[in-house]
MDAnalysis code that builds the backbone (N, CA, C; Angstrom):
import MDAnalysis as mda
import numpy as np

u = mda.Universe.empty(534, n_residues=178, atom_resindex=np.repeat(np.arange(178), 3), trajectory=True)
u.add_TopologyAttr("name", ["N", "CA", "C"] * 178)
u.add_TopologyAttr("resid", np.arange(1, 179))
u.add_TopologyAttr("resname", ["MET", "ASP", "ALA", "ALA", "THR", "ILE", "ALA", "GLY", "LEU", "LEU", "ALA", "ASP", "PRO", "ALA", "ARG", "LEU", "LYS", "VAL", "VAL", "ALA", "ALA", "LEU", "ALA", "LEU", "GLY", "ALA", "GLY", "THR", "ILE", "GLU", "GLU", "VAL", "SER", "ALA", "ALA", "ALA", "GLY", "LEU", "PRO", "LEU", "LYS", "ASP", "VAL", "ALA", "LEU", "ALA", "ALA", "ARG", "ARG", "LEU", "ALA", "ARG", "ALA", "GLY", "LEU", "VAL", "HIS", "ARG", "ASP", "GLY", "HIS", "SER", "LEU", "ALA", "LEU", "HIS", "THR", "ASP", "ARG", "PHE", "GLY", "ALA", "ALA", "ALA", "ARG", "ALA", "ALA", "ALA", "GLU", "SER", "ALA", "PRO", "PRO", "PRO", "GLN", "PRO", "LEU", "SER", "PRO", "ASP", "PRO", "ALA", "GLU", "ASP", "ALA", "VAL", "LEU", "SER", "ALA", "PHE", "VAL", "ARG", "ASP", "GLY", "ARG", "LEU", "MET", "SER", "ILE", "PRO", "ALA", "HIS", "HIS", "GLY", "LYS", "ARG", "ARG", "VAL", "VAL", "LEU", "GLU", "HIS", "LEU", "VAL", "ARG", "VAL", "PHE", "GLU", "PRO", "GLY", "VAL", "ARG", "TYR", "PRO", "GLU", "ARG", "GLU", "VAL", "ASN", "ALA", "LEU", "LEU", "ALA", "VAL", "TRP", "HIS", "GLY", "ASP", "VAL", "ALA", "ALA", "LEU", "ARG", "ARG", "TYR", "LEU", "VAL", "ASP", "GLU", "GLY", "LEU", "LEU", "THR", "ARG", "GLU", "ALA", "GLY", "VAL", "TYR", "TRP", "ARG", "SER", "GLY", "GLY", "TRP", "VAL", "ASP", "VAL"])
u.atoms.positions = np.array([
    [-4.415, -9.388, 35.730],
    [-4.503, -9.280, 34.294],
    [-4.954, -7.869, 33.942],
    [-4.332, -7.294, 32.913],
    [-4.681, -5.929, 32.546],
    [-5.710, -5.896, 31.412],
    [-6.303, -4.722, 31.236],
    [-7.370, -4.542, 30.245],
    [-6.860, -4.792, 28.826],
    [-5.623, -4.428, 28.554],
    [-5.081, -4.636, 27.210],
    [-4.967, -6.127, 26.892],
    [-4.586, -6.925, 27.870],
    [-4.500, -8.379, 27.660],
    [-5.891, -8.956, 27.406],
    [-6.858, -8.504, 28.179],
    [-8.233, -8.982, 27.976],
    [-8.718, -8.582, 26.590],
    [-8.465, -7.345, 26.196],
    [-8.881, -6.896, 24.862],
    [-8.212, -7.736, 23.785],
    [-6.944, -8.051, 23.975],
    [-6.243, -8.896, 23.007],
    [-6.847, -10.283, 22.916],
    [-7.205, -10.858, 24.060],
    [-7.833, -12.177, 24.055],
    [-9.184, -12.141, 23.346],
    [-9.932, -11.076, 23.564],
    [-11.267, -10.975, 22.979],
    [-11.251, -10.492, 21.535],
    [-10.085, -10.163, 21.020],
    [-9.986, -9.762, 19.623],
    [-10.203, -10.949, 18.692],
    [-10.028, -12.145, 19.215],
    [-10.280, -13.358, 18.439],
    [-11.786, -13.619, 18.448],
    [-12.433, -13.720, 17.276],
    [-13.888, -13.890, 17.234],
    [-14.393, -15.131, 17.978],
    [-13.662, -16.238, 17.908],
    [-14.111, -17.460, 18.597],
    [-14.072, -17.261, 20.111],
    [-12.990, -16.664, 20.618],
    [-12.913, -16.440, 22.064],
    [-13.979, -15.446, 22.522],
    [-14.244, -14.452, 21.723],
    [-15.283, -13.477, 22.061],
    [-16.653, -14.155, 22.140],
    [-16.941, -15.027, 21.193],
    [-18.217, -15.747, 21.215],
    [-18.312, -16.675, 22.425],
    [-17.212, -17.298, 22.785],
    [-17.205, -18.177, 23.957],
    [-17.482, -17.361, 25.216],
    [-16.821, -16.232, 25.367],
    [-17.047, -15.383, 26.537],
    [-18.493, -14.893, 26.561],
    [-19.020, -14.499, 25.406],
    [-20.408, -14.027, 25.344],
    [-21.375, -15.134, 25.751],
    [-21.164, -16.331, 25.245],
    [-22.044, -17.452, 25.585],
    [-21.972, -17.763, 27.080],
    [-20.784, -17.720, 27.647],
    [-20.638, -17.961, 29.083],
    [-21.319, -16.854, 29.897],
    [-21.159, -15.624, 29.450],
    [-21.785, -14.507, 30.159],
    [-23.307, -14.604, 30.113],
    [-23.826, -15.199, 29.056],
    [-25.282, -15.340, 28.905],
    [-25.822, -16.606, 29.554],
    [-24.962, -17.387, 30.199],
    [-25.449, -18.507, 30.995],
    [-25.064, -19.904, 30.556],
    [-24.381, -20.052, 29.438],
    [-23.928, -21.382, 29.042],
    [-22.917, -21.867, 30.083],
    [-22.946, -23.172, 30.390],
    [-22.078, -23.677, 31.440],
    [-21.226, -24.865, 31.050],
    [-21.462, -25.414, 29.875],
    [-20.658, -26.546, 29.415],
    [-20.131, -26.242, 28.020],
    [-19.140, -27.020, 27.607],
    [-18.591, -26.836, 26.263],
    [-19.689, -27.029, 25.222],
    [-20.575, -27.987, 25.433],
    [-21.657, -28.255, 24.490],
    [-22.635, -27.077, 24.423],
    [-22.980, -26.515, 25.588],
    [-23.895, -25.366, 25.614],
    [-23.259, -24.144, 24.952],
    [-21.988, -23.935, 25.193],
    [-21.284, -22.821, 24.562],
    [-21.256, -23.024, 23.053],
    [-20.988, -24.246, 22.621],
    [-20.955, -24.555, 21.192],
    [-22.296, -24.231, 20.532],
    [-23.378, -24.631, 21.178],
    [-24.708, -24.375, 20.618],
    [-25.024, -22.878, 20.631],
    [-24.729, -22.202, 21.734],
    [-25.057, -20.785, 21.857],
    [-24.204, -19.917, 20.930],
    [-22.946, -20.283, 20.766],
    [-22.027, -19.474, 19.967],
    [-22.018, -19.869, 18.503],
    [-22.597, -21.016, 18.193],
    [-22.584, -21.477, 16.807],
    [-21.200, -21.872, 16.343],
    [-20.415, -22.432, 17.262],
    [-19.049, -22.840, 16.946],
    [-18.910, -24.346, 17.104],
    [-18.019, -24.953, 16.326],
    [-17.739, -26.377, 16.520],
    [-17.123, -26.617, 17.907],
    [-17.353, -27.807, 18.447],
    [-16.815, -28.158, 19.765],
    [-15.301, -27.954, 19.840],
    [-14.612, -28.297, 18.770],
    [-13.149, -28.159, 18.748],
    [-12.743, -26.700, 18.950],
    [-13.434, -25.766, 18.256],
    [-13.100, -24.345, 18.385],
    [-13.406, -23.834, 19.797],
    [-14.506, -24.308, 20.376],
    [-14.856, -23.913, 21.740],
    [-13.798, -24.427, 22.709],
    [-13.373, -25.665, 22.541],
    [-12.376, -26.249, 23.437],
    [-11.053, -25.483, 23.353],
    [-10.629, -25.129, 22.141],
    [-9.385, -24.365, 21.976],
    [-9.501, -22.978, 22.602],
    [-10.607, -22.317, 22.353],
    [-10.800, -20.980, 22.910],
    [-10.875, -21.047, 24.432],
    [-11.603, -22.032, 24.960],
    [-11.744, -22.176, 26.414],
    [-10.390, -22.460, 27.060],
    [-9.570, -23.272, 26.408],
    [-8.246, -23.567, 26.954],
    [-7.401, -22.303, 27.027],
    [-7.437, -21.487, 25.984],
    [-6.657, -20.241, 25.967],
    [-7.178, -19.270, 27.031],
    [-8.496, -19.153, 27.160],
    [-9.092, -18.269, 28.161],
    [-8.803, -18.764, 29.576],
    [-8.760, -20.090, 29.756],
    [-8.458, -20.667, 31.066],
    [-6.996, -20.394, 31.435],
    [-6.088, -20.522, 30.462],
    [-4.676, -20.232, 30.728],
    [-4.475, -18.775, 31.128],
    [-5.307, -17.911, 30.583],
    [-5.204, -16.488, 30.909],
    [-5.909, -16.144, 32.222],
    [-6.681, -17.087, 32.757],
    [-7.344, -16.854, 34.030],
    [-8.727, -16.244, 33.938],
    [-9.292, -16.180, 32.740],
    [-10.631, -15.611, 32.587],
    [-11.731, -16.649, 32.705],
    [-11.388, -17.903, 32.493],
    [-12.372, -18.993, 32.523],
    [-11.843, -20.087, 33.437],
    [-12.748, -20.639, 34.241],
    [-12.420, -21.822, 35.035],
    [-12.970, -23.013, 34.273],
    [-12.116, -23.988, 34.055],
    [-12.515, -25.164, 33.280],
    [-12.370, -26.396, 34.161],
    [-13.465, -27.166, 34.241],
    [-13.472, -28.399, 35.015],
    [-14.143, -29.456, 34.138],
    [-13.326, -30.202, 33.403],
    [-13.871, -31.168, 32.453],
    [-14.599, -30.440, 31.344],
    [-15.904, -30.720, 31.198],
    [-16.703, -30.053, 30.168],
    [-17.399, -28.809, 30.706],
    [-17.297, -28.571, 32.003],
    [-17.931, -27.404, 32.610],
    [-17.012, -26.194, 32.506],
    [-17.620, -25.059, 32.238],
    [-16.884, -23.805, 32.114],
    [-17.560, -22.738, 32.976],
    [-16.767, -21.866, 33.545],
    [-17.301, -20.738, 34.310],
    [-16.447, -19.515, 34.020],
    [-17.102, -18.406, 33.786],
    [-16.423, -17.155, 33.467],
    [-16.100, -16.407, 34.762],
    [-14.885, -15.929, 34.889],
    [-14.475, -15.122, 36.043],
    [-14.798, -13.659, 35.734],
    [-16.058, -13.281, 35.893],
    [-16.486, -11.925, 35.542],
    [-15.819, -10.856, 36.392],
    [-15.451, -11.191, 37.612],
    [-14.813, -10.219, 38.490],
    [-13.492, -9.714, 37.917],
    [-12.833, -10.508, 37.116],
    [-11.538, -10.108, 36.560],
    [-11.691, -9.017, 35.505],
    [-12.834, -9.018, 34.811],
    [-13.092, -7.963, 33.836],
    [-13.242, -6.623, 34.554],
    [-14.031, -6.621, 35.633],
    [-14.231, -5.396, 36.404],
    [-12.944, -4.893, 37.021],
    [-12.148, -5.810, 37.562],
    [-10.883, -5.421, 38.179],
    [-9.942, -4.798, 37.147],
    [-9.900, -5.372, 35.956],
    [-9.034, -4.827, 34.905],
    [-9.527, -3.457, 34.454],
    [-10.843, -3.300, 34.362],
    [-11.403, -2.005, 33.961],
    [-11.095, -0.941, 35.012],
    [-11.239, -1.277, 36.279],
    [-10.940, -0.321, 37.342],
    [-9.454, 0.064, 37.334],
    [-8.597, -0.918, 37.161],
    [-7.157, -0.640, 37.138],
    [-6.802, 0.253, 35.945],
    [-7.423, -0.007, 34.803],
    [-7.158, 0.831, 33.622],
    [-7.640, 2.255, 33.853],
    [-8.790, 2.409, 34.483],
    [-9.320, 3.751, 34.754],
    [-8.431, 4.503, 35.726],
    [-7.905, 3.806, 36.723],
    [-7.038, 4.454, 37.710],
    [-5.706, 4.888, 37.113],
    [-5.211, 4.126, 36.151],
    [-3.910, 4.459, 35.575],
    [-4.018, 5.364, 34.352],
    [-5.240, 5.644, 33.906],
    [-5.414, 6.506, 32.736],
    [-5.030, 7.939, 33.089],
    [-4.442, 8.645, 32.130],
    [-4.098, 10.042, 32.413],
    [-5.381, 10.852, 32.592],
    [-5.327, 11.899, 33.385],
    [-6.530, 12.709, 33.569],
    [-6.934, 13.346, 32.246],
    [-8.229, 13.540, 32.030],
    [-8.664, 14.136, 30.760],
    [-8.175, 15.581, 30.633],
    [-7.922, 15.973, 29.407],
    [-7.513, 17.344, 29.148],
    [-8.694, 18.271, 29.430],
    [-8.455, 19.403, 30.087],
    [-9.568, 20.315, 30.341],
    [-10.134, 20.852, 29.028],
    [-11.436, 21.037, 28.991],
    [-12.098, 21.561, 27.802],
    [-12.109, 23.081, 27.794],
    [-11.787, 23.677, 28.942],
    [-11.736, 25.128, 29.053],
    [-10.697, 25.486, 30.109],
    [-9.997, 26.598, 29.916],
    [-9.040, 27.018, 30.950],
    [-9.743, 27.518, 32.212],
    [-11.001, 27.906, 32.098],
    [-11.787, 28.370, 33.245],
    [-12.334, 27.146, 33.982],
    [-11.975, 26.947, 35.250],
    [-12.425, 25.755, 35.989],
    [-13.949, 25.610, 36.056],
    [-14.675, 26.711, 36.179],
    [-16.138, 26.634, 36.243],
    [-16.711, 26.159, 34.910],
    [-16.190, 26.717, 33.813],
    [-16.648, 26.282, 32.484],
    [-16.253, 24.833, 32.235],
    [-15.049, 24.468, 32.632],
    [-14.589, 23.098, 32.436],
    [-15.477, 22.105, 33.185],
    [-15.920, 22.476, 34.383],
    [-16.806, 21.595, 35.152],
    [-18.116, 21.377, 34.406],
    [-18.666, 22.433, 33.832],
    [-19.919, 22.309, 33.069],
    [-19.680, 21.461, 31.824],
    [-18.635, 21.770, 31.080],
    [-18.358, 21.028, 29.848],
    [-18.061, 19.557, 30.133],
    [-17.328, 19.290, 31.207],
    [-17.014, 17.899, 31.554],
    [-18.259, 17.107, 31.903],
    [-19.278, 17.800, 32.422],
    [-20.521, 17.118, 32.777],
    [-21.356, 16.768, 31.552],
    [-21.189, 17.516, 30.463],
    [-22.063, 17.324, 29.308],
    [-21.359, 16.817, 28.053],
    [-20.042, 16.927, 27.976],
    [-19.300, 16.527, 26.774],
    [-18.427, 15.326, 27.107],
    [-18.581, 14.258, 26.324],
    [-17.763, 13.050, 26.482],
    [-17.230, 12.643, 25.110],
    [-15.925, 12.497, 25.019],
    [-15.285, 12.050, 23.777],
    [-15.721, 12.880, 22.572],
    [-15.799, 14.187, 22.772],
    [-16.144, 15.071, 21.668],
    [-17.608, 15.076, 21.288],
    [-18.468, 14.473, 22.101],
    [-19.914, 14.435, 21.828],
    [-20.655, 15.086, 22.982],
    [-21.700, 15.801, 22.654],
    [-22.572, 16.395, 23.657],
    [-23.564, 15.321, 24.079],
    [-23.480, 14.896, 25.340],
    [-24.314, 13.794, 25.819],
    [-25.766, 14.229, 25.981],
    [-25.986, 15.454, 26.408],
    [-27.337, 16.015, 26.500],
    [-27.215, 17.527, 26.474],
    [-28.298, 18.160, 26.066],
    [-28.328, 19.618, 26.026],
    [-28.788, 20.095, 27.402],
    [-27.983, 20.905, 28.083],
    [-28.369, 21.346, 29.426],
    [-29.693, 22.111, 29.419],
    [-30.512, 21.859, 30.407],
    [-31.781, 22.569, 30.548],
    [-31.566, 23.936, 31.188],
    [-30.608, 24.032, 32.100],
    [-30.317, 25.288, 32.785],
    [-29.670, 26.257, 31.797],
    [-30.209, 27.470, 31.716],
    [-29.749, 28.441, 30.726],
    [-28.253, 28.728, 30.826],
    [-27.742, 28.944, 32.034],
    [-26.324, 29.271, 32.198],
    [-25.413, 28.151, 31.713],
    [-25.761, 26.926, 32.046],
    [-24.953, 25.789, 31.602],
    [-25.076, 25.604, 30.090],
    [-26.290, 25.785, 29.566],
    [-26.494, 25.650, 28.117],
    [-25.663, 26.697, 27.385],
    [-25.585, 27.899, 27.925],
    [-24.806, 28.966, 27.284],
    [-23.325, 28.588, 27.227],
    [-22.799, 28.017, 28.308],
    [-21.399, 27.577, 28.331],
    [-21.158, 26.532, 27.239],
    [-22.061, 25.559, 27.134],
    [-21.923, 24.500, 26.128],
    [-22.025, 25.080, 24.721],
    [-22.976, 25.978, 24.504],
    [-23.156, 26.567, 23.169],
    [-21.945, 27.407, 22.766],
    [-21.384, 28.158, 23.714],
    [-20.187, 28.946, 23.397],
    [-19.005, 28.044, 23.063],
    [-18.995, 26.869, 23.644],
    [-17.928, 25.907, 23.334],
    [-18.111, 25.347, 21.923],
    [-19.320, 24.947, 21.583],
    [-19.481, 24.285, 20.291],
    [-19.611, 25.252, 19.121],
    [-19.892, 26.534, 19.374],
    [-19.951, 27.484, 18.261],
    [-18.567, 27.690, 17.647],
    [-17.535, 27.257, 18.354],
    [-16.168, 27.418, 17.843],
    [-15.903, 26.588, 16.589],
    [-16.792, 25.649, 16.259],
    [-16.600, 24.882, 15.023],
    [-16.933, 25.728, 13.789],
    [-17.567, 26.876, 14.015],
    [-17.922, 27.764, 12.907],
    [-16.894, 28.884, 12.820],
    [-16.306, 29.049, 11.646],
    [-15.293, 30.076, 11.426],
    [-15.966, 31.436, 11.275],
    [-15.454, 32.431, 11.984],
    [-16.001, 33.783, 11.797],
    [-15.801, 34.235, 10.351],
    [-16.810, 34.893, 9.803],
    [-16.721, 35.415, 8.440],
    [-17.109, 34.423, 7.358],
    [-17.403, 33.186, 7.721],
    [-17.776, 32.161, 6.737],
    [-19.286, 31.975, 6.772],
    [-19.894, 31.904, 5.594],
    [-21.345, 31.666, 5.476],
    [-21.553, 30.161, 5.248],
    [-22.508, 29.593, 5.997],
    [-22.768, 28.154, 5.952],
    [-24.214, 27.896, 5.540],
    [-24.423, 27.068, 4.513],
    [-25.800, 26.656, 4.225],
    [-26.308, 25.757, 5.358],
    [-27.615, 25.681, 5.509],
    [-28.193, 24.917, 6.624],
    [-27.718, 23.467, 6.629],
    [-27.576, 22.871, 5.468],
    [-27.116, 21.483, 5.381],
    [-25.734, 21.318, 6.020],
    [-24.846, 22.278, 5.798],
    [-23.503, 22.208, 6.372],
    [-23.534, 22.459, 7.886],
    [-24.398, 23.375, 8.322],
    [-24.565, 23.618, 9.757],
    [-25.028, 22.328, 10.424],
    [-26.017, 21.657, 9.806],
    [-26.519, 20.393, 10.354],
    [-25.414, 19.349, 10.449],
    [-24.589, 19.260, 9.426],
    [-23.499, 18.276, 9.432],
    [-22.493, 18.580, 10.536],
    [-22.156, 19.840, 10.739],
    [-21.204, 20.201, 11.796],
    [-21.788, 19.948, 13.182],
    [-23.073, 20.223, 13.362],
    [-23.698, 20.012, 14.661],
    [-23.974, 18.538, 14.937],
    [-24.216, 17.751, 13.893],
    [-24.489, 16.318, 14.069],
    [-23.289, 15.592, 14.668],
    [-22.099, 16.126, 14.468],
    [-20.905, 15.534, 15.078],
    [-21.003, 15.623, 16.600],
    [-21.673, 16.663, 17.088],
    [-21.797, 16.904, 18.522],
    [-22.980, 16.193, 19.139],
    [-24.145, 16.245, 18.449],
    [-25.386, 15.754, 19.059],
    [-26.395, 15.493, 17.948],
    [-27.280, 14.546, 18.173],
    [-28.266, 14.170, 17.163],
    [-29.364, 15.188, 16.938],
    [-29.688, 16.003, 17.937],
    [-30.772, 16.980, 17.795],
    [-30.212, 18.286, 17.245],
    [-29.898, 18.273, 15.953],
    [-29.276, 19.448, 15.332],
    [-30.233, 20.623, 15.271],
    [-31.533, 20.367, 15.132],
    [-32.507, 21.459, 15.066],
    [-32.515, 22.253, 16.374],
    [-32.482, 21.551, 17.501],
    [-32.468, 22.235, 18.797],
    [-31.178, 23.026, 18.963],
    [-30.058, 22.429, 18.624],
    [-28.783, 23.139, 18.751],
    [-28.760, 24.381, 17.865],
    [-29.230, 24.230, 16.625],
    [-29.279, 25.362, 15.700],
    [-30.137, 26.490, 16.284],
    [-31.312, 26.109, 16.776],
    [-32.240, 27.092, 17.344],
    [-31.609, 27.795, 18.555],
    [-30.997, 27.020, 19.464],
    [-30.360, 27.618, 20.634],
    [-29.228, 28.555, 20.222],
    [-28.415, 28.162, 19.259],
    [-27.302, 29.003, 18.823],
    [-27.809, 30.324, 18.243],
    [-28.897, 30.271, 17.483],
    [-29.478, 31.491, 16.919],
    [-30.113, 32.327, 18.028],
    [-30.887, 31.686, 18.905],
    [-31.554, 32.406, 19.996],
    [-30.556, 33.106, 20.915],
    [-29.398, 32.502, 21.119],
    [-28.371, 33.080, 21.992],
    [-27.491, 34.100, 21.270],
    [-27.732, 34.330, 19.985],
    [-26.953, 35.309, 19.243],
    [-25.571, 34.833, 18.858],
    [-25.352, 33.536, 18.921],
    [-24.046, 32.994, 18.543],
    [-23.959, 32.713, 17.051],
    [-25.090, 32.387, 16.439],
    [-25.206, 32.253, 14.987],
    [-26.336, 33.171, 14.532],
    [-26.218, 33.668, 13.317],
    [-27.288, 34.448, 12.705],
    [-27.733, 33.707, 11.459],
    [-29.052, 33.780, 11.198],
    [-29.621, 33.067, 10.057],
    [-30.389, 34.047, 9.189],
    [-30.190, 33.903, 7.874],
    [-30.961, 34.678, 6.918],
    [-31.056, 33.877, 5.623],
    [-32.269, 33.610, 5.187],
    [-32.539, 32.892, 3.928],
    [-31.815, 31.547, 3.872],
    [-31.811, 30.816, 4.981],
    [-31.216, 29.480, 5.005],
    [-29.701, 29.464, 5.067],
    [-29.087, 30.628, 5.282],
    [-27.627, 30.722, 5.394],
    [-27.305, 31.207, 6.805],
    [-26.295, 30.590, 7.409],
    [-25.897, 30.896, 8.786],
    [-24.478, 31.424, 8.806],
    [-24.186, 32.252, 9.794],
    [-22.828, 32.692, 10.038],
    [-22.656, 32.966, 11.526],
    [-21.423, 32.859, 11.943],
    [-21.113, 33.075, 13.356],
    [-21.193, 34.562, 13.666],
    [-21.934, 34.876, 14.728],
    [-22.119, 36.276, 15.068],
    [-21.867, 36.545, 16.553],
    [-21.356, 35.563, 17.271],
    [-21.115, 35.766, 18.695],
    [-20.131, 34.749, 19.229],
    [-19.828, 34.890, 20.527],
    [-18.877, 33.988, 21.175],
    [-17.472, 34.516, 21.068],
    [-16.588, 33.951, 21.891],
    [-15.189, 34.348, 21.910],
    [-14.464, 33.806, 20.687],
    [-13.549, 34.591, 20.184],
    [-12.734, 34.175, 19.044],
    [-11.273, 34.260, 19.473],
    [-10.546, 33.164, 19.313],
    [-9.109, 33.183, 19.610],
    [-8.383, 33.951, 18.506],
    [-7.555, 34.885, 18.913],
    [-6.829, 35.699, 17.934],
    [-5.372, 35.316, 17.953],
])
């Protein structure tokens, strides 16, 4: 079974609640009904559909979730996924960025100065050269990347990538694509 099929099955709220109740330890239709807050009829219908798909083993009123199938589908999806697009044409920079940036978000601010500089040079690109930004707008642009906007702002200024005067910021460093 593939991950897309599992996602489709779990898109139904009743089936999702049944799977959640089973994952949390319910073992009978009655226990699932109580844990999920669903009528017995809805649990029975959802369990039958999940059993036909191979995610649930049903033996009378007893139910068991085949958790191994979720992991197998996730692994298969990960193996068949296309490789991520590089964040930098430089392999060394890409390795640093790949370690700290996931899905367009900075997972943590690197403690090592060299790695932090690579990350800061990457994210300063959201600021257009020649444009003045009030602090509120700088915070909004940085919040897309990471929750600690004050630290990012401070690092960008300290590294000479942004300049600040009277609460207004502008880009003053980093590479610019021409």
